[in-house]
C-alpha positions as CSV (number, residue, x, y, z in Angstrom):
1,M,9.9,-11.9,0.0
2,R,6.4,-10.4,0.0
3,I,6.1,-7.3,2.1
4,K,3.2,-7.4,4.5
5,I,1.8,-4.0,5.1
6,G,-1.2,-4.8,7.3
7,K,0.6,-4.7,10.6
8,T,2.0,-1.2,9.8
9,L,-1.4,0.2,8.6
10,R,-3.2,-1.2,11.7
11,G,-0.6,0.1,14.1
12,I,-0.5,3.6,12.8
13,R,-4.3,3.7,12.5
14,K,-4.7,2.6,16.2
15,L,-2.2,5.3,17.2
16,T,-4.5,7.9,15.6
17,G,-7.5,6.5,17.5
18,K,-9.5,6.2,14.2
19,K,-11.7,3.4,13.1
20,Q,-11.2,1.5,9.8
21,H,-14.3,3.1,8.3
22,E,-12.9,6.6,9.2
23,I,-9.6,6.0,7.5
24,A,-11.3,4.4,4.5
25,A,-13.5,7.5,4.0
26,L,-10.5,9.8,4.2
27,I,-8.7,7.9,1.4
28,F,-11.7,7.2,-0.7
29,V,-11.9,3.4,-0.4
30,S,-14.5,1.1,1.1
31,R,-14.1,-0.2,4.7
32,A,-13.9,-3.7,3.3
33,T,-11.0,-2.7,1.0
34,Y,-9.1,-1.1,3.9
35,S,-9.8,-4.1,6.1
36,A,-8.4,-6.4,3.5
37,W,-5.2,-4.3,3.5
38,E,-4.9,-4.6,7.3
39,N,-5.3,-8.3,7.0
40,D,-2.8,-8.7,4.2
41,K,-5.5,-9.9,1.8
42,G,-4.7,-7.0,-0.6
43,C,-2.2,-4.2,-1.0
44,P,-2.8,-0.5,-1.5
45,S,-1.2,1.3,-4.4
46,L,1.6,3.8,-3.8
47,I,-1.0,6.6,-4.3
48,Q,-3.2,5.1,-1.7
49,I,-0.3,4.7,0.7
50,Y,0.5,8.4,0.2
51,A,-3.2,9.3,0.8
52,F,-3.1,7.2,4.0
53,T,0.0,9.0,5.3
54,N,-1.6,12.3,4.6
55,A,-4.9,11.2,6.3
56,V,-3.0,10.2,9.5
57,N,-0.6,13.2,9.2
58,I,2.7,11.4,9.1
59,P,5.6,11.8,6.6
60,I,5.7,9.0,4.1
61,Q,9.4,8.4,5.1
62,S,8.2,7.6,8.6
63,F,5.7,5.1,7.2
64,I,8.4,3.4,5.2
65,L,10.7,3.1,8.3
66,K,7.8,1.7,10.3
67,L,7.0,-0.8,7.5
68,E,10.7,-2.0,7.5
69,E,10.6,-2.4,11.3
70,D,7.4,-4.4,11.1
71,Q,8.7,-7.0,8.6
72,E,9.2,-10.4,10.1
73,I,12.6,-11.8,9.0
């Protein structure tokens, strides 16, 4: 099963009230790259996921739990 990360990224980003380009700038990727992740057209590396959790100020463990919840079984 392929893990889809887009729903989780989008949900957490929207909770922060930030736009895609703002998150992208904080984690040093283009807005297009970040958008592709949210649309499950690409996948961030573990380092980029860690940078994302730091940018939105949540523990990586919370991100992983949310990712598990968001998976469609």
